[in-house]
Structure formats: structure tokens, C-alpha cells
C-alpha positions in Angstrom: 0.0 0.0 0.0 1.5 3.4 -0.9 1.1 6.7 0.8 -1.4 8.0 -1.8 -3.9 5.3 -0.9 -3.6 5.8 2.8 -6.4 8.0 4.1 -6.1 9.9 7.3 -9.1 9.9 9.7 -11.2 13.0 9.5 -10.2 15.8 11.8 -12.3 16.1 14.9 -14.7 19.0 14.6 -14.8 21.4 17.5 -17.9 23.4 18.0 -17.2 24.4 21.6 -16.4 27.7 23.3 -14.4 29.0 26.2 -16.2 30.7 29.0 -14.9 33.9 30.4 -13.8 33.9 34.0 -11.9 35.9 36.7 -10.3 35.1 40.0 -12.3 35.4 43.2 -10.9 36.1 46.8 -10.9 32.3 47.3 -7.9 32.1 45.0 -5.7 33.2 47.8 -4.9 32.1 51.4 -5.5 35.0 53.8 -4.3 36.0 57.2 -6.8 38.8 58.0 -6.5 41.2 55.2 -3.0 40.0 54.1 -2.5 37.5 51.3 -0.4 34.6 52.5 -0.2 32.8 49.2 -2.2 31.1 46.5 -4.9 28.7 47.6 -3.6 25.9 45.3 -1.3 23.0 46.0 1.0 22.3 43.1 0.2 18.6 42.9 1.7 17.9 39.4 5.0 19.7 40.2 5.3 17.8 43.5 4.5 14.5 41.9 7.1 15.0 39.2 9.8 16.0 41.7 8.9 13.0 43.8 9.1 10.6 40.9 12.5 12.0 39.9 13.5 11.5 43.6 14.0 15.2 44.1 11.3 16.1 46.5 8.6 15.0 48.9 4.8 14.8 48.5 2.8 17.2 50.7 0.6 16.0 53.4 -2.0 18.4 54.6 -4.9 17.4 56.9 -8.4 18.7 56.8 -7.9 20.0 60.4 -5.2 22.5 59.0 -8.1 24.5 57.5 -8.7 26.2 60.9 -5.2 27.7 61.0 -4.7 31.2 59.7 -3.1 31.4 56.3 -3.8 27.7 55.5 -5.5 26.2 52.4 -9.2 26.7 52.3 -9.5 25.0 48.9 -11.2 21.7 49.7 -9.6 20.1 46.6 -6.1 20.7 48.0 -6.7 18.2 50.8 -8.2 15.5 48.6 -5.4 16.1 46.1 -2.7 15.7 48.7 -4.3 12.4 49.9 -4.6 11.1 46.3 -0.9 12.0 45.6 0.2 9.9 48.6 -2.0 7.0 47.5 -0.6 7.3 43.9 2.9 7.3 45.4 2.2 4.1 47.2 0.8 2.5 44.0 3.9 3.6 42.1 6.1 2.1 44.8 4.1 -1.2 44.8 4.4 -1.3 41.0 8.2 -0.8 41.2 8.6 -3.3 44.0 6.7 -5.9 42.1 8.6 -5.3 38.9 12.0 -5.4 40.5 11.5 -8.1 43.2 11.5 -11.8 42.2 8.4 -13.7 43.1 9.2 -17.3 42.3 5.8 -18.6 43.6 3.8 -16.6 41.1 2.7 -18.4 37.9 2.4 -16.5 34.6 -1.3 -15.9 35.3 -0.6 -14.6 38.8 2.1 -12.2 37.4 -0.2 -11.0 34.6 -3.1 -10.4 37.0 -0.9 -8.5 39.5 0.6 -6.4 36.6 -2.9 -5.5 35.4 -4.0 -4.6 39.0 -1.1 -2.4 39.6 -1.2 -0.8 36.2 -4.9 0.0 36.7 -4.3 1.5 40.2 -1.6 3.8 38.8 -3.9 4.8 35.8 -6.9 5.4 38.0 -5.1 7.5 40.6 -3.4 9.5 37.9 -6.8 10.4 36.4 -8.2 11.3 39.8 -5.2 13.6 40.5 -5.8 15.3 37.1 -9.4 15.8 38.0 -8.7 17.2 41.5 -6.0 19.6 40.1 -8.5 21.0 37.6 -11.1 21.4 40.4 -8.5 23.2 42.5 -8.1 25.7 39.7 -11.8 26.0 39.2 -12.3 26.7 42.9 -10.1 29.8 42.5 -12.4 31.2 39.9 -15.9 32.7 40.0 -17.4 29.5 38.5 -20.0 28.2 41.0 -18.8 25.0 42.6 -22.1 23.3 41.7 -21.1 23.6 38.1 -18.1 21.3 38.4 -18.1 19.6 41.8 -19.7 16.3 40.7 -18.0 16.2 37.3 -15.5 13.4 36.4 -12.4 14.1 34.3 -14.2 13.5 31.0 -16.8 16.1 31.7 -14.2 18.6 32.8 -12.5 18.2 29.5 -15.8 18.4 27.4 -19.3 19.0 28.6 -22.5 20.8 27.3 -22.5 24.5 27.7 -24.7 25.6 30.7 -25.7 28.8 29.0 -27.1 27.3 25.8 -29.6 24.6 26.6 -31.1 22.6 23.8 -33.3 25.0 21.8 -35.3 24.2 18.7 -33.8 20.8 18.5 -30.2 22.1 18.4 -27.4 20.6 20.4 -25.7 22.9 22.9 -22.1 23.9 22.3 -19.4 22.0 24.2 -17.3 23.6 26.8 -13.8 22.5 27.9 -13.2 23.7 31.4 -9.5 23.0 31.2 -9.4 24.8 27.9 -11.4 27.7 29.5 -8.9 27.9 32.3 -5.9 27.9 29.9 -7.3 30.3 27.3 -6.4 33.6 29.0 -2.8 32.5 29.2 -2.8 31.4 25.5 -2.3 27.8 26.6 -5.6 26.3 25.4 -4.0 24.8 22.4 -1.8 22.7 24.7 -4.9 21.0 26.0 -7.6 21.6 23.5 -8.7 23.5 20.4 -8.9 27.3 20.8 -12.6 28.0 20.7 -12.5 31.8 20.3 
């Protein structure tokens, strides 16, 4: 078969849009009227540093919320917990891959490999989801808009402003693309919709 006969799949059409947004006071950690820092835990940066053996994963407890200047972003706490769980899953995967287990049959080994692979994949997706929700919490988007969304819906969901009218489908909205658009980074994640 030559290159002329090879057909590429059609490009995915994008009919979505990016919503406009701004920061709200919840984007910062406060001590009285003074800003102490951003209300966002850098989960991805910490996880990358930890995986390269150049850093530690943060642990913050829900009881820390009462202390002045601490995180009030509820997704920071679940994100820190998920990072620690993912770290354990990665360590278990590494241990299994590098430690001989002579009593395992080929079936046992394959089942364990699949279990560990799926744990790493699941927790990676959950950390992506919670990182996006951390960012959304810092914006004026109402939490009810994204709180119950899974990762797929955060990446693409029906526009809340244009309901089905006259039999037309609503536009799709990418919340990650929406967050990235003001920084001209939407093309890193998505199509630019404006």
C-alpha cells in the first residue's frame, strides 16, 4: 500500500467555546487582610519531583483549615491524599517489577501487573481531576457547576448557557481549555474556541 492510498481519519470538529472567568478572593490564602499565598497545592509539580527522587509529596490534613493562612481550597486536601495514594501505588508497581516472586505463575504475574497498572492509571486520572477542580475553585465558577464532574466532563461538557433549543445541540465547553485560554495555553490541551 502506498502513501497516496492511505487515508487519514477526518479531523475532529470542534464546536465548543471557552467561558470567560476571573479570580475570586478564594484564589488566595488569607491572614486577616493580608494575602499569605495562593490557595492551590501544586500537585503535578510535587509528583514530578517525587518521581524524579528530588522532592517529597505534601501532606495536609483537613484540620489544618482552621489555622490562619492555610489552604481553604477543599480540593487541595483530597489532592494531597490522592498524591500519597498514587505514590504508594507507584512504589508497589516498582517493587513488584524489581523483586522476584518465584511462587507466582504466569497468570498470577499478569493479574498483578494489570491490577497495579490500573491503580496507577486510576489515581493519575483522579489527580488530574482534582488539580482541575482546585483551579476552578479559585475562579468565580460556581462549585455546583463542576463539583460532581468526572475528568471527561471537565474536558468536554455541554455549555450551561445554551440549553437545547429548537432541537439544536448545545455547544461543548472544555473547562480545562477555558482555564488555559487567558494564558494562551488552550492549544496545549484543546482547540482554541474563540
